[in-house]
C-alpha positions as CSV (number, residue, x, y, z in Angstrom):
1,M,-16.9,12.2,-22.2
2,D,-15.9,8.6,-22.6
3,N,-17.9,6.4,-20.2
4,S,-16.2,3.1,-21.2
5,V,-14.7,1.0,-18.4
6,D,-10.9,0.7,-18.1
7,H,-10.7,-3.0,-17.5
8,A,-7.0,-2.8,-17.1
9,L,-7.5,-1.0,-13.8
10,L,-9.9,-3.7,-12.5
11,L,-7.3,-6.5,-13.0
12,P,-4.9,-7.2,-10.1
13,R,-1.3,-6.3,-10.5
14,P,0.9,-9.3,-11.6
15,P,3.0,-10.6,-8.7
16,E,6.7,-9.7,-8.8
17,K,9.3,-12.5,-9.2
18,L,10.9,-13.3,-5.8
19,T,14.6,-13.3,-5.3
20,L,16.4,-16.3,-3.7
21,S,16.8,-14.4,-0.4
22,E,13.1,-13.6,-0.4
23,K,12.2,-17.2,-1.1
24,F,14.5,-18.3,1.7
25,A,13.0,-15.8,4.2
26,D,9.5,-16.9,3.3
27,A,10.4,-20.5,3.7
28,V,11.9,-20.0,7.1
29,A,8.9,-17.8,8.2
30,G,6.4,-20.3,6.8
31,G,8.2,-23.3,8.4
32,M,8.5,-21.7,11.8
33,G,4.8,-20.8,11.7
34,S,3.5,-24.3,11.6
35,W,2.6,-27.1,14.0
36,A,5.1,-29.4,12.3
37,F,7.9,-27.0,13.5
38,V,6.4,-26.9,17.0
39,G,6.2,-30.6,17.3
40,G,9.6,-31.3,15.8
41,H,11.2,-28.6,17.9
42,A,9.7,-30.1,21.1
43,L,10.9,-33.6,20.2
44,A,14.4,-32.4,19.4
45,M,14.6,-30.5,22.8
46,A,13.3,-33.6,24.6
47,A,15.8,-35.9,22.9
48,W,18.7,-33.4,23.5
49,I,17.9,-33.2,27.3
50,A,17.3,-36.9,27.6
51,V,20.7,-37.8,26.0
52,N,22.7,-35.3,28.1
53,K,20.8,-35.7,31.5
54,T,19.5,-39.2,31.8
55,G,21.9,-41.4,29.9
56,I,19.1,-43.1,28.1
57,A,21.4,-43.8,25.1
58,P,24.7,-45.0,26.5
59,A,26.2,-45.2,23.0
60,I,25.8,-41.5,22.5
61,P,28.2,-39.4,24.6
62,Q,26.9,-36.6,26.7
63,F,28.1,-33.7,24.6
64,D,26.2,-31.0,26.5
65,P,25.9,-32.0,30.1
66,N,25.1,-28.5,31.4
67,L,22.8,-27.7,28.4
68,I,24.8,-24.6,27.6
69,L,24.9,-25.5,24.0
70,L,21.1,-26.0,23.9
71,N,20.6,-22.6,25.4
72,L,22.9,-21.1,22.8
73,V,21.0,-22.8,19.9
74,L,17.6,-21.7,21.3
75,S,18.8,-18.1,21.7
76,T,20.3,-18.0,18.2
77,E,17.2,-19.4,16.8
78,A,15.0,-16.8,18.4
79,A,17.2,-13.9,17.3
80,L,17.7,-15.0,13.7
81,G,14.2,-16.4,13.4
82,A,12.7,-13.0,14.2
83,A,14.9,-11.4,11.5
84,F,13.6,-13.8,8.8
85,I,10.0,-13.4,10.0
86,L,10.4,-9.6,9.8
87,M,11.9,-9.8,6.3
88,S,9.0,-11.9,5.1
89,Q,6.3,-9.8,6.7
90,G,8.0,-6.6,5.5
91,R,7.8,-7.8,1.9
92,K,4.2,-8.8,2.3
93,T,3.5,-5.3,3.8
94,D,4.9,-3.7,0.7
95,I,2.7,-6.0,-1.5
96,A,-0.3,-4.9,0.5
97,R,0.6,-1.3,0.1
98,K,0.8,-1.7,-3.7
99,K,-2.6,-3.4,-3.6
100,R,-4.0,-0.5,-1.8
101,A,-2.6,1.9,-4.4
102,H,-4.2,-0.2,-7.1
103,D,-7.5,-0.1,-5.2
104,L,-7.1,3.7,-5.2
105,E,-6.8,3.7,-9.0
106,V,-9.9,1.6,-9.3
107,D,-11.8,4.1,-7.0
108,I,-10.6,7.0,-9.0
109,S,-11.8,5.3,-12.2
110,S,-15.2,4.6,-10.6
111,D,-15.4,8.2,-9.5
112,R,-14.9,9.4,-13.1
113,K,-17.8,7.2,-14.2
114,I,-20.0,8.6,-11.5
115,S,-19.0,12.1,-12.5
116,A,-20.0,11.4,-16.1
117,L,-23.3,10.0,-14.9
118,D,-23.8,13.0,-12.7
119,K,-23.3,15.3,-15.8
120,Q,-25.9,13.4,-17.7
121,L,-28.3,13.6,-14.8
122,D,-27.8,17.4,-14.8
123,E,-28.7,17.6,-18.5
124,L,-31.9,15.7,-17.8
125,L,-32.9,17.8,-14.9
126,S,-32.4,21.0,-16.8
127,I,-35.2,20.2,-19.2
128,L,-37.8,19.2,-16.6
129,S,-40.7,21.2,-15.4
130,P,-41.1,22.1,-11.7
131,E,-43.9,19.6,-11.4
132,Q,-41.7,16.8,-12.8
133,L,-38.9,17.7,-10.5
134,K,-41.2,17.6,-7.5
135,K,-42.5,14.2,-8.6
136,I,-39.0,12.8,-8.9
137,K,-38.0,14.1,-5.5
138,E,-40.9,12.3,-3.9
139,N,-40.1,9.0,-5.6
140,T,-36.3,8.9,-5.2
141,F,-33.8,9.5,-2.4
142,D,-30.5,11.4,-2.1
143,S,-27.3,9.5,-1.3
144,E,-26.3,12.2,1.2
145,D,-29.3,11.4,3.4
146,E,-28.3,7.7,3.9
147,G,-25.0,8.2,5.6
148,P,-21.9,10.3,6.1
149,V,-19.8,11.5,3.1
150,Y,-16.2,10.2,3.2
151,G,-13.6,12.6,2.0
152,P,-9.8,12.0,1.5
153,E,-8.1,9.8,4.0
154,E,-6.6,11.7,6.9
155,A,-2.9,11.7,7.2
156,P,-1.5,9.4,9.9
157,P,-0.4,11.2,13.1
158,K,3.3,12.0,13.4
159,P,4.9,9.1,15.3
160,S,6.5,9.8,18.7
161,L,10.1,9.3,19.5
162,R,9.4,5.9,21.1
163,E,7.4,4.8,18.0
164,R,10.2,5.9,15.7
165,F,12.7,4.0,17.8
166,S,10.7,0.8,17.7
167,D,10.2,1.1,13.9
168,A,14.0,1.6,13.5
169,V,14.8,-1.5,15.5
170,T,12.2,-3.5,13.5
171,R,13.6,-2.3,10.2
172,G,17.1,-3.0,11.3
173,M,16.4,-6.6,12.4
174,G,14.3,-7.4,9.3
175,S,17.3,-7.3,7.0
176,W,20.1,-9.5,5.7
177,K,22.7,-7.1,7.1
178,F,21.4,-7.9,10.6
179,V,21.5,-11.7,9.9
180,I,25.0,-11.6,8.5
181,G,26.4,-9.3,11.1
182,H,24.7,-11.2,13.9
183,T,26.2,-14.5,12.6
184,L,29.7,-13.1,12.3
185,F,29.5,-11.5,15.8
186,Q,28.4,-14.8,17.3
187,A,31.0,-16.8,15.4
188,A,33.8,-14.4,16.6
189,W,32.6,-14.6,20.2
190,I,32.6,-18.4,20.2
191,A,36.0,-18.6,18.4
192,L,37.6,-16.3,20.9
193,N,36.3,-18.2,23.9
194,C,36.4,-21.8,22.7
195,T,39.5,-21.9,20.5
196,N,43.0,-20.5,20.5
197,V,42.6,-18.4,17.4
198,I,44.1,-15.4,19.2
199,P,46.4,-16.8,21.9
200,W,47.2,-13.5,23.6
201,M,43.5,-12.6,24.2
202,P,42.0,-13.9,27.4
203,K,38.9,-16.1,27.3
204,F,36.3,-13.8,29.0
205,D,33.4,-16.2,28.5
206,P,34.7,-19.8,28.4
207,N,31.3,-21.4,29.2
208,L,29.4,-19.0,26.9
209,T,27.1,-18.0,29.8
210,L,27.4,-14.3,28.9
211,L,26.6,-15.0,25.3
212,N,23.5,-16.9,26.2
213,L,22.4,-14.1,28.5
214,F,23.0,-11.6,25.7
215,L,21.1,-13.5,23.1
216,S,18.2,-14.2,25.5
217,T,18.0,-10.5,26.4
218,E,18.1,-9.6,22.7
219,A,15.3,-11.9,21.8
220,A,13.1,-10.7,24.6
221,F,13.5,-7.0,23.9
222,A,13.4,-7.5,20.1
223,G,10.0,-9.3,20.5
224,A,8.7,-6.3,22.5
225,F,9.9,-3.8,19.9
226,I,8.5,-5.8,17.0
227,L,5.1,-6.1,18.7
228,M,5.0,-2.4,19.4
229,S,5.8,-1.5,15.7
230,Q,3.4,-4.1,14.3
231,N,0.5,-3.1,16.6
232,R,0.8,0.5,15.5
233,Q,1.0,-0.5,11.9
234,G,-2.0,-2.7,12.4
235,E,-4.0,0.1,13.9
236,Q,-3.2,2.3,10.9
237,D,-4.1,-0.5,8.4
238,D,-7.4,-0.9,10.2
239,K,-8.2,2.8,9.8
240,T,-7.2,2.7,6.1
241,M,-9.4,-0.3,5.5
242,D,-12.4,1.3,7.3
243,H,-11.9,4.4,5.3
244,D,-11.7,2.5,2.0
245,L,-14.8,0.6,2.9
246,G,-16.7,3.8,3.7
247,V,-15.6,5.3,0.4
248,D,-16.8,2.3,-1.5
249,I,-20.1,2.2,0.3
250,N,-20.7,5.9,-0.2
251,A,-19.9,5.6,-3.9
252,G,-22.2,2.7,-4.3
253,R,-25.0,4.5,-2.5
254,K,-24.5,7.6,-4.7
255,L,-24.5,5.6,-7.9
256,Q,-27.7,3.8,-6.9
257,A,-29.4,7.0,-6.2
258,M,-28.4,8.5,-9.5
259,Q,-29.5,5.4,-11.4
260,Q,-32.8,5.5,-9.7
261,K,-33.3,9.2,-10.5
262,M,-32.3,8.6,-14.2
263,A,-34.8,5.8,-14.5
264,A,-37.5,7.9,-12.9
265,I,-36.7,10.8,-15.3
266,M,-36.8,8.7,-18.4
267,E,-40.2,7.4,-17.4
268,I,-41.8,10.9,-17.2
269,L,-40.1,12.6,-20.1
270,T,-42.4,13.9,-22.9
271,P,-41.5,13.3,-26.6
272,D,-40.6,17.0,-26.9
273,Q,-38.2,16.8,-24.0
274,L,-36.6,13.6,-25.4
275,R,-36.1,15.3,-28.7
276,A,-34.5,18.3,-26.9
277,L,-32.3,16.0,-25.0
278,A,-31.1,14.2,-28.1
279,A,-30.4,17.6,-29.8
280,A,-28.4,18.8,-26.8
281,R,-26.3,15.6,-26.9
282,E,-25.7,15.9,-30.6
283,A,-24.6,19.5,-30.2
284,A,-22.2,18.6,-27.4
285,L,-20.8,15.7,-29.4
286,A,-20.3,18.0,-32.5
287,T,-18.5,20.6,-30.3
288,A,-16.2,18.0,-28.8
289,N,-15.3,16.7,-32.3
290,A,-14.7,20.2,-33.6
291,N,-12.3,20.8,-30.6
292,K,-10.4,17.6,-31.4
293,K,-10.0,18.7,-35.0
294,E,-8.7,22.2,-34.0
295,E,-6.0,20.8,-31.6
296,P,-4.0,19.0,-34.3
297,A,-4.4,22.0,-36.7
298,A,-3.0,24.4,-34.0
299,A,-0.1,22.1,-33.3
300,T,0.7,21.9,-37.1
301,T,0.6,25.7,-37.4
302,T,2.9,26.1,-34.4
303,A,5.4,23.6,-35.9
304,A,5.4,25.3,-39.3
305,A,6.1,28.8,-37.9
306,P,9.5,30.3,-39.0
307,A,12.3,30.1,-36.5
308,T,13.8,33.5,-37.7
309,P,12.7,36.6,-35.7
310,P,10.3,38.9,-37.4
311,S,11.6,42.0,-39.2
312,N,11.0,45.6,-38.0
313,D,8.2,46.1,-40.4
314,D,6.4,43.0,-39.2
315,T,6.9,44.1,-35.6
316,K,5.2,47.4,-36.4
317,A,2.3,45.7,-38.1
318,V,1.5,43.4,-35.1
319,P,-1.4,44.9,-33.2
320,K,-1.1,45.3,-29.4
321,P,-3.1,43.0,-27.1
322,K,-6.4,44.3,-25.7
323,A,-5.0,44.5,-22.2
324,A,-2.2,46.8,-23.5
325,Q,-4.5,48.9,-25.5
326,A,-6.8,49.4,-22.5
327,G,-3.9,50.5,-20.3
328,G,-3.0,47.1,-19.0
329,P,-4.6,45.1,-16.2
330,K,-5.6,46.9,-13.1
């Protein structure tokens, strides 16, 4: 068995090239999650209110005396900002999922190396005397005695109807379809109520009060759904990380115990036992090489076989299988 380390598995996966939309979503999410945005946002709101409510700048007309436009800007910002944040976080979640898959490949590769070491350990133990085995057991430890053994990760529980609904809302908001659709819907609402683009249609929300209420309600409920979905995903990620950590600790403990046993065995082996071990390894290596040589020969024979069906004489000359001669399997 080849015990060499596959270094390609140990290297992290190269990052994927971001598209323009992904860069934009990351920029918006990164900008909103900073103190510069908080400070600039607060100053802009204070200036807006001061200009429209106090008359501190007489040269600037009061373009929003009832602060309706400010409410509309804040509601739109909350709705679209949540969409960009979800898009950025969703992409990062996909990257984290790929990293966990890569970690799994590394764990599988490490498990192969431990299995090879375990096979070598069995070969050593097979040539020891009972006294030597007893001495090794007294001076070493078993990995199973140090902690629990971690098996395959348990499948996550099936989400309930409420959890599936919150996930659907989160996925829907974290997409460019939602951003574009929301922008078109809001532009159409404002055009119908603030312009005469459709003269025969009545202006049902001339002050945009209903639109502000709709956007504020949307932002409030969307935040709740997003938090529910992210909290559940966070709990599942914590369980996965705990399981991965347990598997790594268990593998390290098992490897340490096996290395300790092998070192103790090599110290007490007699010259005759060392020669027997070397002979056993040479025989195993010769058998493996012979099997490798037989596989290409068998493939060549199969490829060189005639494609025409055998004649009647050849069919009669072919002996029956043993199972057929014995009356077939019972």
